[in-house]
PAZAPA-4460 file (N, C-alpha, C; in steps of 0.05 Angstrom, whole numbers, plus 32768, in hexadecimal, padded with zeros to 4 digits):
% residues 72
    n_x    n_y    n_z   ca_x   ca_y   ca_z    c_x    c_y    c_z   seq   type   mol
   8012   7FEF   7FFE   8000   7FFE   8004   800F   8019   8001     1      M     A
   800D   802A   7FED   801B   8047   7FEE   8017   8054   800C     2      T     A
   802D   8067   8006   801D   8081   8014   8008   808D   8015     3      P     A
   8001   8091   8000   7FED   8097   7FF0   7FCF   8090   7FFA     4      E     A
   7FCD   8078   7FF3   7FB6   805F   7FF1   7FAA   8065   800F     5      E     A
   7FCB   805A   8021   7FC4   8060   8044   7FB5   8079   8043     6      F     A
   7FBE   808D   8044   7FC1   80AA   804C   7F98   80A2   8048     7      A     A
   7F95   80A6   802A   7F71   809E   8029   7F64   808D   8033     8      A     A
   7F69   8075   803F   7F60   8062   8054   7F5B   806E   806B     9      K     A
   7F71   8086   8072   7F68   808C   808D   7F57   80A5   808F    10      V     A
   7F54   80BB   8078   7F41   80C8   806D   7F25   80B6   806E    11      E     A
   7F26   80AC   8064   7F08   808E   8063   7F04   8093   807E    12      D     A
   7F0E   808A   8091   7F0C   8079   80B1   7F09   8096   80B6    13      L     A
   7F0F   80AB   80B7   7F12   80C6   80C3   7EEC   80D3   80B9    14      R     A
   7EEE   80C8   80A1   7ECF   80D6   8094   7EB4   80BD   80A1    15      A     A
   7EC0   80A4   80A8   7EB0   8093   80AD   7EA8   80A0   80D4    16      V     A
   7EC0   80AA   80E0   7EBE   80B2   80FD   7EAD   80C9   80FC    17      I     A
   7EB2   80DC   80F2   7EA0   80F7   80E7   7E8D   80F3   80EE    18      A     A
   7E7F   80E1   80D0   7E64   80D6   80D3   7E4F   80C8   80E4    19      D     A
   7E5C   80BF   80F2   7E58   80AD   810A   7E58   80BC   8123    20      K     A
   7E6B   80D7   8122   7E61   80F1   813D   7E4C   80F9   8132    21      I     A
   7E40   8104   811C   7E2D   8112   8118   7E16   8102   811E    22      T     A
   7E15   80E5   8114   7DFB   80D3   811D   7DF8   80D4   8134    23      D     A
   7E08   80D5   8144   7E0A   80D3   8162   7DFB   80F0   8174    24      L     A
   7E06   80FF   815F   7DF4   8116   8170   7DE1   8117   8166    25      E     A
   7DD3   8116   8153   7DB0   8106   8153   7DAA   80F4   815B    26      E     A
   7DBC   80E1   8160   7DAD   80C9   8170   7DBA   80BF   8181    27      D     A
   7DBB   80CB   819E   7DD4   80C6   81B7   7DCF   80A4   81BE    28      P     A
   7DB5   809E   81BC   7DB4   8082   81C5   7DBA   8067   81AF    29      G     A
   7DCC   8070   81A3   7DD8   805F   818D   7DE9   8049   819E    30      W     A
   7DD4   802C   8199   7DE1   8016   81A2   7DDC   8015   81C7    31      G     A
   7DE6   7FFB   81C6   7DE4   7FF2   81EB   7DFB   7FF0   81F7    32      S     A
   7DFE   8001   8209   7E12   8006   8218   7E2D   7FF1   8216    33      E     A
   7E23   7FD4   8216   7E37   7FC5   820A   7E47   7FC6   81F0    34      D     A
   7E33   7FCF   81DB   7E42   7FD1   81C1   7E49   7FF3   81C5    35      D     A
   7E43   8002   81D8   7E57   8019   81D4   7E72   8013   81E1    36      R     A
   7E6C   8002   81F4   7E88   8003   8207   7E9B   7FF2   81F4    37      Q     A
   7E96   7FE1   81E9   7EA2   7FCF   81D0   7EA6   7FED   81B5    38      E     A
   7EA0   8000   81AB   7EAA   800E   81A5   7EC1   8026   81AA    39      V     A
   7EB6   8023   81C5   7ECA   8034   81D4   7EEB   8022   81D4    40      L     A
   7EE4   800A   81D3   7EFA   8004   81E0   7F0F   7FF8   81C5    41      Q     A
   7EFD   8002   81A9   7F05   7FF6   8199   7F1A   8008   818A    42      A     A
   7F07   8026   818E   7F1D   804A   818D   7F37   8047   819D    43      L     A
   7F2A   8047   81B1   7F4D   8041   81C1   7F5C   8037   81BC    44      D     A
   7F59   801A   81B6   7F70   800E   81AA   7F75   801C   8191    45      E     A
   7F65   802B   817E   7F6C   8036   816F   7F7C   8053   8167    46      L     A
   7F7A   805C   817D   7F85   806D   818F   7F9C   8065   8194    47      I     A
   7FA8   8055   81A2   7FC4   804F   81A5   7FDA   8043   818B    48      V     A
   7FBF   8040   8172   7FCE   802F   8165   7FD8   804D   8154    49      Q     A
   7FCA   8060   8153   7FD6   8071   813B   7FE5   807A   814A    50      A     A
   7FDD   8086   8160   8000   8093   8169   8018   8081   8167    51      Q     A
   8012   8060   8168   8032   8057   8167   802F   805E   8147    52      A     A
   8025   805A   813C   8031   8064   8115   8036   8073   811B    53      L     A
   8029   808A   8121   8035   80A7   8124   804F   80B3   8133    54      S     A
   805B   80A1   814E   8071   80A0   814C   8084   8092   8136    55      E     A
   807F   8081   8137   808F   806E   8120   8093   8081   80F9    56      V     A
   807F   808E   80FE   8084   809A   80E2   8095   80B3   80E8    57      L     A
   8089   80C3   80FB   8099   80D3   8107   80B8   80CC   810D    58      Q     A
   80C0   80BD   8115   80D8   80AD   811F   80EB   80AB   8104    59      Q     A
   80DA   809E   80F3   80F2   8091   80D8   80F4   80A5   80C6    60      D     A
   80E8   80C9   80CE   80E6   80DA   80BB   80F6   80EA   80CB    61      H     A
   8107   80EA   80EA   8115   80F1   80F9   812E   80E7   80EB    62      V     A
   8130   80D0   80F2   8149   80C0   80E8   814E   80BC   80CE    63      E     A
   813F   80C8   80B6   8145   80C6   8097   8159   80E2   809E    64      G     A
   814B   80FC   80A4   8157   810F   80A9   817A   810C   80B0    65      E     A
   8179   8103   80C3   8192   80FF   80D8   81A7   80F7   80BB    66      E     A
   81A0   80D6   80B8   81AD   80CE   809F   81AC   80DF   808B    67      S     A
   81A4   80EE   8083   81A7   80FE   806F   819F   80F0   8050    68      G     A
   8183   80DC   8052   8177   80D4   8040   8163   80F2   803D    69      E     A
   8158   80EB   8025   8141   80FE   8016   8127   80F8   801C    70      D     A
   811C   8103   8033   810A   80FB   8043   80FC   8113   8040    71      V     A
   80D7   811D   8032   80CF   8129   8032   80BD   8131   8049    72      P     A
***
């Protein structure tokens, strides 16, 4: 997967999340308590993974600059 393809998938996920926020504003009673807790757990895990990916990408960028590689 190219960086552009990955960025497009991330943007798709952001759009899904934005749509769900709008849905919840209109229907705050969405799902059972158990369902909502399951979604919260999945979101918490997504946050951890996104932070880890961000750190790796930033570290690779810094290491590339330090080694003199052509890093955009």
